[in-house]
C-alpha positions as CSV (number, residue, x, y, z in Angstrom):
1,M,39.3,112.6,46.6
2,T,38.4,112.8,50.3
3,F,36.1,115.7,49.8
4,A,34.3,114.0,46.9
5,N,33.9,110.7,48.9
6,D,32.7,112.5,52.0
7,H,30.0,114.3,50.0
8,R,29.2,111.4,47.8
9,L,30.3,113.2,44.6
10,P,31.2,111.0,41.6
11,V,34.7,111.8,40.3
12,G,36.5,110.5,37.2
13,G,40.2,110.6,36.7
14,G,42.8,111.2,34.0
15,M,45.6,109.4,35.9
16,D,45.8,105.7,36.2
17,F,45.9,105.7,40.1
18,T,42.7,107.8,40.5
19,A,40.5,104.7,40.3
20,D,42.5,103.1,43.1
21,A,42.2,106.3,45.1
22,G,38.4,106.4,45.0
23,A,37.4,107.8,41.6
24,L,34.6,106.0,39.8
25,F,36.9,105.5,36.8
26,S,40.1,106.4,35.2
27,F,40.5,106.7,31.4
28,V,44.2,107.0,30.5
29,P,46.4,106.4,27.5
30,G,49.2,103.9,28.2
31,N,52.5,105.8,28.9
32,R,54.6,103.3,27.0
33,E,52.4,103.5,23.9
34,Q,52.3,107.3,24.2
35,G,56.1,107.5,24.3
36,R,56.5,105.2,21.4
37,L,54.1,107.3,19.2
38,A,55.8,110.5,20.3
39,A,59.2,109.1,19.3
40,V,57.9,108.2,15.8
41,L,56.6,111.7,15.4
42,A,59.8,113.3,16.7
43,D,61.8,111.2,14.3
44,K,59.7,112.4,11.3
45,V,60.2,116.1,12.4
46,F,64.0,115.5,12.8
47,K,64.1,114.0,9.3
48,G,62.7,117.3,7.9
49,I,59.0,116.4,7.4
50,P,56.9,119.5,8.1
51,A,55.0,119.0,11.4
52,G,51.8,120.3,9.8
53,T,51.8,117.4,7.3
54,I,52.2,114.6,9.9
55,P,48.9,112.9,10.8
56,V,47.8,113.1,14.4
57,V,48.0,109.8,16.3
58,T,46.6,108.9,19.7
59,P,47.4,105.9,21.8
60,E,44.7,103.5,23.0
61,A,43.3,104.5,26.3
62,R,42.8,102.2,29.3
63,L,39.4,102.3,31.1
64,R,39.4,101.2,34.8
65,L,36.2,101.1,36.8
66,N,36.0,101.2,40.5
67,Y,32.9,99.1,41.1
68,K,33.1,99.4,44.9
69,V,32.7,103.2,44.6
70,I,30.0,102.9,41.9
71,Q,27.9,100.6,44.1
72,G,28.5,102.8,47.2
73,L,27.0,105.7,45.3
74,G,24.0,103.6,44.2
75,L,24.8,104.0,40.5
76,V,24.0,101.5,37.8
77,V,26.6,100.7,35.2
78,P,25.3,99.6,31.8
79,E,26.6,96.2,30.7
80,G,28.2,97.7,27.6
81,L,30.4,99.9,29.7
82,L,31.4,97.0,32.0
83,S,32.3,94.9,29.0
84,R,34.4,97.8,27.6
85,A,36.4,98.2,30.8
86,D,40.0,97.0,30.7
87,E,39.9,96.5,34.5
88,I,37.1,96.4,37.1
89,I,38.2,97.1,40.7
90,R,35.9,95.1,43.0
């Protein structure tokens, strides 16, 4: 993150802490929800349901915006994206 910040490069993250560490945003599924969904799928496989017949499921992802970094880079965030964010770091 240091290199990106020193060179004013926008960075996004796939881990929850990256927005805190200086990324513009993080977009991450909740670990608890991901684990719950995985347990349901594993249970179906253990009960003999063929894996190829089980529908794919994905957990809700959480969007965190680091508004301090966004402003520091002189970027404009559309209102729609701000309203979609689960958390805005100011």
